[in-house]
Structure formats: structure tokens, C-alpha cells
C-alpha positions in Angstrom: -76.7 -1.2 -107.4 -78.3 1.8 -105.8 -75.8 1.9 -102.9 -72.0 1.7 -103.2 -72.0 -1.3 -100.8 -74.5 -4.1 -100.1 -74.1 -6.8 -97.5 -76.1 -10.0 -97.3 -75.9 -12.9 -94.8 -76.1 -16.3 -96.5 -75.9 -18.5 -93.4 -75.8 -17.9 -89.7 -74.2 -20.4 -87.4 -76.4 -22.3 -84.9 -73.5 -22.6 -82.4 -72.1 -19.1 -82.3 -72.6 -15.6 -83.7 -70.6 -16.5 -86.8 -72.1 -15.9 -90.2 -71.2 -16.4 -93.9 -72.1 -13.4 -96.1 -71.3 -11.5 -99.2 -70.3 -7.8 -99.7 -70.7 -6.2 -103.1 -69.0 -3.0 -104.2 -68.7 -1.1 -107.4 -65.4 -3.0 -108.0 -66.9 -6.4 -107.4 -67.7 -8.5 -104.4 -66.0 -10.6 -101.7 -67.1 -13.4 -99.4 -67.2 -13.0 -95.7 -65.6 -13.8 -93.3 -62.9 -12.2 -95.4 -59.2 -11.7 -94.8 -57.6 -8.6 -96.6 -53.9 -8.7 -97.5 -52.2 -5.4 -96.6 -50.9 -3.4 -99.5 -49.8 -0.4 -97.5 -48.3 1.7 -100.3 -50.6 0.3 -103.1 -48.5 -2.8 -103.2 -48.6 -6.1 -101.4 -44.8 -6.3 -101.0 -43.1 -8.5 -103.6 -46.3 -9.7 -105.3 -48.0 -8.7 -108.4 -51.8 -8.2 -108.3 -52.2 -11.5 -110.2 -50.1 -13.3 -107.7 -52.2 -11.9 -104.8 -55.4 -12.9 -106.6 -54.1 -16.4 -107.1 -53.9 -16.8 -103.3 -57.7 -16.4 -103.2 -57.6 -12.9 -101.9 -60.7 -10.9 -103.1 -60.1 -7.5 -101.4 -57.0 -5.5 -100.4 -56.2 -2.9 -97.8 -54.2 0.3 -98.7 -53.1 2.9 -96.2 -54.1 6.5 -96.7 -51.3 7.9 -94.4 -48.5 6.4 -96.5 -50.1 7.2 -99.9 -50.8 10.8 -98.8 -47.1 11.3 -98.0 -45.8 9.4 -101.1 -46.7 9.6 -103.9 -49.5 11.9 -102.8 -53.2 11.4 -103.0 -53.8 14.0 -105.7 -51.2 12.3 -107.9 -53.0 9.0 -107.5 -56.4 10.7 -108.2 -54.9 12.2 -111.4 -54.1 8.6 -112.6 -57.6 7.2 -112.1 -57.5 6.3 -108.4 -55.8 3.6 -106.6 -57.4 0.7 -108.5 -56.0 1.9 -111.8 -52.8 3.0 -110.2 -51.9 -0.4 -108.8 -53.7 -2.4 -111.4 -56.0 -4.2 -108.9 -59.6 -4.5 -110.3 -61.2 -5.8 -107.2 -62.4 -4.1 -104.0 -60.0 -2.0 -101.9 -60.3 -0.6 -98.4 -58.2 2.3 -97.2 -57.4 2.9 -93.5 -57.6 6.6 -92.6 -54.0 6.8 -91.5 -55.0 7.8 -87.9 -53.2 4.9 -86.3 -50.0 5.5 -88.3 -50.1 9.2 -87.5 -50.1 8.4 -83.8 -47.8 5.4 -83.7 -45.2 6.0 -86.4 -44.7 9.7 -86.7 -42.9 12.2 -84.5 -46.0 13.8 -83.1 -45.8 17.5 -82.4 -49.4 18.0 -81.3 -52.6 16.1 -80.9 -55.9 17.9 -80.1 -59.5 17.9 -81.1 -58.5 19.2 -84.6 -56.3 16.2 -85.4 -52.6 15.3 -85.4 -49.7 17.5 -86.4 -46.5 15.4 -87.0 -43.3 15.3 -88.9 -43.4 13.4 -92.2 -41.4 10.1 -92.2 -40.5 11.0 -95.8 -38.8 14.4 -95.5 -39.4 15.7 -92.0 -41.9 18.4 -93.0 -44.8 19.3 -90.8 -48.1 17.6 -91.7 -51.5 18.0 -90.2 -54.0 15.2 -90.5 -57.6 15.6 -89.2 -61.0 14.2 -90.2 -61.5 16.6 -93.1 -58.1 15.9 -94.6 -58.4 12.2 -94.0 -61.7 12.2 -96.1 -60.1 14.3 -98.8 -57.2 11.9 -99.1 -59.4 8.8 -99.2 -61.8 10.5 -101.7 -58.9 11.2 -103.9 -57.6 7.6 -103.6 -61.0 6.2 -104.6 -61.1 3.0 -102.5 -64.5 1.2 -102.2 -64.5 1.2 -98.4 -62.9 4.1 -96.4 -62.4 4.4 -92.7 -63.2 7.3 -90.4 -60.4 9.2 -88.8 -60.2 8.0 -85.2 -58.2 8.5 -82.1 -56.4 5.2 -81.4 -54.4 5.2 -78.1 -52.5 2.1 -77.0 -54.9 -0.5 -75.4 -52.3 -2.0 -73.0 -53.3 -0.9 -69.5 -50.7 0.1 -66.9 -50.0 -1.9 -63.8 -53.0 -1.8 -61.3 -50.6 -0.9 -58.4 -50.1 2.5 -59.9 -53.4 4.3 -59.3 -52.2 7.6 -60.9 -51.2 5.8 -64.2 -54.4 3.8 -64.2 -56.5 7.0 -63.8 -54.5 8.8 -66.5 -54.9 5.8 -68.9 -58.7 5.7 -68.3 -59.0 9.5 -68.9 -57.0 9.1 -72.2 -59.4 6.4 -73.4 -62.4 8.5 -72.5 -61.0 11.4 -74.5 -60.4 9.0 -77.4 -64.0 7.7 -77.3 -65.5 11.2 -77.4 -63.0 12.5 -79.9 -63.6 9.6 -82.2 -67.3 10.2 -82.2 -66.8 13.9 -82.9 -64.4 13.1 -85.7 -66.8 10.6 -87.3 -69.5 13.3 -87.5 -67.0 15.6 -89.2 -66.0 12.8 -91.6 -69.6 12.2 -92.6 -70.0 15.9 -93.3 -66.9 16.2 -95.4 -67.2 12.8 -97.2 -67.6 14.0 -100.8 -68.1 10.6 -102.6 -70.8 8.8 -100.6 -72.3 7.7 -103.9 -69.3 5.5 -104.7 -67.4 5.1 -101.4 -68.6 3.5 -98.2 -67.5 5.1 -94.9 -67.1 2.8 -91.9 -67.1 4.1 -88.3 -64.7 2.8 -85.7 -65.4 1.8 -82.1 -62.7 2.6 -79.5 -62.6 2.2 -75.7 -59.5 0.2 -75.0 -59.9 -2.8 -72.6 -62.8 -1.2 -70.7 -66.1 -2.8 -71.5 -68.1 0.2 -70.4 -66.2 2.5 -72.7 -66.6 0.0 -75.6 -70.4 0.2 -74.9 -70.3 4.0 -74.8 -68.3 4.2 -78.0 -70.4 1.6 -79.8 -73.7 3.4 -78.9 -72.4 6.7 -80.2 -70.8 5.4 -83.4 -73.7 3.2 -84.4 -76.2 6.0 -83.8 -74.8 7.4 -87.0 -76.2 5.4 -90.0 -73.2 4.0 -92.0 -72.6 1.1 -94.4 -70.4 -0.7 -91.8 -68.6 -0.5 -88.5 -65.2 -1.5 -87.2 -63.6 -2.5 -83.9 -60.4 -0.5 -83.5 -57.8 -0.1 -80.8 -57.0 -3.8 -80.3 -53.8 -5.7 -81.0 -51.9 -2.6 -79.9 -49.9 -4.4 -77.2 -52.4 -6.3 -75.2 -52.2 -10.2 -74.8 -54.3 -12.5 -77.0 -56.8 -13.3 -74.2 -57.5 -9.6 -73.8 -58.1 -9.2 -77.6 -60.5 -12.1 -77.4 -62.4 -10.6 -74.5 -62.7 -7.1 -76.0 -63.8 -8.5 -79.4 -66.4 -10.9 -77.8 -67.9 -8.0 -75.8 -67.8 -5.4 -78.6 -68.9 -7.3 -81.8 -72.5 -8.0 -80.5 -72.9 -4.2 -79.9 -72.7 -3.6 -83.7 -75.7 -3.9 -86.0 -76.3 -7.4 -87.3 -77.3 -6.2 -90.8 -74.0 -4.4 -91.4 -70.4 -5.7 -91.9 -68.3 -5.8 -88.8 -64.6 -5.2 -89.3 -61.8 -6.1 -86.8 -58.8 -3.9 -87.6 -55.2 -5.3 -87.6 -55.9 -8.8 -86.2 -54.2 -11.3 -86.3 -53.1 -14.9 -85.8 -55.3 -17.9 -86.8 -56.8 -18.3 -83.3 -57.6 -14.6 -83.1 -59.5 -14.8 -86.4 -61.6 -17.8 -85.5 -62.4 -16.4 -82.1 -63.5 -13.1 -83.7 -65.6 -14.9 -86.4 -67.4 -16.8 -83.7 -68.2 -13.4 -82.1 -69.8 -12.2 -85.3 -66.9 -10.4 -87.1 -66.9 -10.4 -90.9 -63.7 -8.7 -92.1 -60.0 -8.8 -91.1 -56.7 -7.4 -92.1 -53.2 -8.1 -90.8 -49.5 -7.7 -92.0 -48.6 -11.0 -90.4 -48.6 -13.4 -93.4 -46.6 -11.1 -95.7 -44.3 -9.6 -93.0 -43.4 -13.1 -91.8 -43.1 -14.4 -95.3 -40.5 -11.8 -96.1 -38.5 -12.9 -93.1 -38.6 -16.7 -93.7 -41.5 -17.2 -91.3 -43.9 -19.9 -92.6 -47.5 -20.4 -91.5 -48.8 -24.0 -91.5 -51.8 -25.8 -90.1 -49.6 -27.2 -87.3 -48.0 -23.9 -86.4 -45.2 -21.6 -87.6 -41.8 -22.6 -88.8 -38.6 -20.5 -89.4 -36.9 -21.6 -92.6 -33.6 -20.1 -91.6 -33.2 -22.8 -89.0 -30.4 -25.3 -89.8 -32.8 -28.3 -89.6 -34.3 -27.3 -92.9 -31.0 -27.2 -94.8 -31.5 -30.6 -96.4 -35.3 -30.9 -96.0 -36.7 -32.0 -99.4 -40.3 -31.6 -98.3 -42.5 -28.7 -99.5 -43.6 -26.0 -97.0 -46.8 -27.9 -96.2 -48.2 -31.2 -97.7 -51.5 -30.7 -99.3 -51.1 -26.9 -99.8 -52.0 -25.7 -103.3 -50.0 -22.4 -103.2 -47.5 -21.6 -105.9 -44.6 -22.7 -103.7 -46.0 -26.0 -102.6 -47.7 -27.0 -105.9 -44.6 -26.0 -107.7 -42.5 -28.5 -105.7 -40.2 -25.9 -104.2 -38.5 -27.6 -101.3 -37.8 -26.3 -97.8 -34.1 -26.8 -98.5 -34.3 -24.7 -101.7 -36.4 -21.9 -100.1 -34.0 -21.8 -97.1 -31.1 -21.4 -99.6 -32.9 -18.5 -101.2 -33.2 -16.7 -97.9 -29.7 -17.4 -96.8 -28.4 -16.2 -100.2 -30.5 -13.1 -100.1 -32.4 -14.1 -103.3 -35.7 -12.2 -103.9 -37.6 -15.4 -104.9 -37.7 -16.7 -101.3 -39.7 -13.9 -99.8 -42.0 -13.9 -102.8 -42.8 -17.6 -102.6 -43.2 -17.7 -98.8 -45.4 -14.6 -98.9 -47.6 -16.3 -101.5 -47.8 -19.4 -99.3 -48.7 -17.5 -96.2 -51.5 -15.5 -97.9 -52.8 -18.8 -99.4 -52.7 -20.3 -95.9 -54.9 -17.5 -94.5 -57.3 -17.7 -97.5 -57.6 -21.5 -97.1 -58.4 -20.9 -93.4 -61.1 -18.5 -94.4 -62.5 -21.0 -96.9 -62.6 -23.7 -94.2 -64.2 -21.2 -91.7 -66.9 -20.4 -94.1 -67.5 -24.1 -94.7 -67.6 -24.8 -91.0 -70.3 -22.1 -90.6 -72.4 -23.4 -93.5 -72.2 -27.0 -92.3 -72.1 -26.4 -88.5 -68.9 -28.4 -88.7 -66.6 -26.6 -86.2 -65.1 -29.9 -84.9 -63.8 -30.7 -88.4 -62.2 -27.3 -88.6 -60.3 -27.8 -85.4 -59.2 -31.3 -86.6 -58.0 -29.9 -89.9 -56.2 -27.0 -88.2 -54.2 -28.2 -85.2 -52.9 -24.6 -84.8 -56.3 -23.7 -83.5 -56.3 -26.1 -80.6 -59.0 -28.7 -79.9 -62.1 -26.4 -79.9 -63.6 -23.1 -78.8 -62.3 -23.6 -75.3 -58.8 -23.7 -76.6 -59.1 -20.3 -78.3 
């Protein structure tokens, strides 16, 4: 393969902008639309790489911010990169860490050079900018790496406060221009373009004109793929759907489109129909660790007393390790109530399999133009596109 990433569209939907495709990397390929489990610190919490693969997951996400702080990107590099370090042989994508630097850290300063913040590990002062984000991700060695971007909250203030509205708009304009400048610096400092594919990120918050401005600037730079950032940061689902539906068509049709950090089943299907190809979210594993179960009919909470003597599996017809193994809701509830590790492991596996089964059915619906059958099989989606 002459390039580190190739993308092909196998089938385009006749009823929407959805498409089925395939992305190939130097560590193998994955089918799109694709859902990436989140392995923030080079681990999908509680699961071995084999268990993750058994859910049907083909690509994982790691976070450069956390791995930079611990154990250190150079330490990972000295051990063959993140694939070898975590024993995952398939494709990996790393987020640049920009969002975490803004949202998680005690920020001391943010300017055009980047972010200076206190480490969540030891309180030391750390600076993260475009060049450092590229060095970290080059050291980690993921197949797809993300540009360092400025990601402010997307939730707009109340319209009856003109001063706050103006300040919010100005902050988004700064983020759009800064993200473009930082992308140019990322491209210049990216030292492994022969083996790692850099994706640019579109910002703009809830403002469609700013999304257009950002998309035009970001896509003017030739890259292997592009992402929609700055959503699912506090805005309601209908706002996410509106932003994505407006932004996705602004990205090149012949490149992968990645929606960052989204979301629930309805969010995924809506984005797929808008033309998005890649997703990641912590929801299936975070909920799984806390007894939250995803099913085709909606979520359930295993800690509820009504499951104490429920001898059914988590979901009839599911082929995950928990359901196919015959583990009952009563038993799994017991594990959580007792603080046993097996509960979070099995429910996390189930939830990841739930998401991968959804992606399988989405790809089938696109190939066969069979959206109505998708909605019938997945009541959690509602009755059709109008319900999303």
C-alpha cells in the first residue's frame, strides 16, 4: 500500500448520504460505518484485547493526553509503540489530547501556542501545543492521529444575555481560526506521514456559518481524513443532529468522515445518514462498569431490585459472551451488588457487542436499502428517520 491509509466506498445509500466502506491501514482494515471502543490509557477498561476483538470491534481509540502523562509517550515508543505495548494488532486511532487538556486539567493559560496546565498525575506544569501533540502521537505510533484543536464548549448561553452570547460567539471564532493555524503547524511537524494518517478537525460550535468557515479552511489542506469536533459537549441531542447534518456534507466525499465522541444509538444512525463513517464513545464501557445495559429496546439498570430474581439473559438473541454464556440478570446483578469484577467485565462486553451489532445492521441497511427493517429490529431508534 503506497499510502498509510486507503478508503473505498462499497455502497452508497439511495435514500440518504449514508455509505458502506472500508479503510485499510498498515495494521489491517476496518469496515465503515465503524464504532471504535475507547481504550483511553491503552486499555479498554476490564477487557483483554481478545475480548474486545470478540465483540466485533476492529479499531480502537487511545488518548494521547493520558498516555503522554503516564506512562509517557517515549516509554511507549521504546517498547515498539502502542500496538505492541497493549498487544492489539489491529488499527488504532489516537486523539490529540486537546479536548482533555481543556476540559480535565487545571488550565493556567491558553493562547495561540497551546495550553499550559497542571498534570492530573502529579500537579506539574505541562505545555501541550500542535508540535508537542504530533511528537507524542508519532511516538505512540497509532495508524490514525488527530490534529491538535481548540475545542470550547458548544452549549450556547441564554439568548436573553446579549453580552454572554457575543462573548460565546467570539470564543468560537477564535477557536475556528486557532484550529486552522494549529492544523498547519501539525502538518509541518508530523514526522511519520509515511506510516501515520493525520486527520483535521472542524470546529464552529452550534453556528452553521462558523462550521462552514472551519470546514472550508480545514479541507483546503489535503489530508487522509477529516473529523467533526466540538459536539456532544453539553448541547441537547437535537442540536447534535442539526450540527452534524449541516457539517458532514461539507467534508470531502472521497475521504473518511469521523464524528468525535458521539454517542447514543439514535445519534449514530442520524450521523450515518448524514454521511459520517467513524465514531467513538465511552458510553458502552462506562455504562457497563456501572451496571448500565444497552438493549435494542433501551437501557436497563441492573442494580434495580426488579432484576434480583430475573433468570433471563441481558437480551434474548444477543450473541455476546454474557448472553451466549447463559449468565442471568439475577446473577449479574448479584455481581454488581457484591462488588465482583466479573459483572463490569461481562456487561462491558455485552454493551460493546450491542454497538457492533448495531453497526452490522446499519451496514446491512445501507447495502440493501432496508432502513425500515433496521428500525423494526431496533425499537430504541424509534419508528424511522423522523423519530431520530
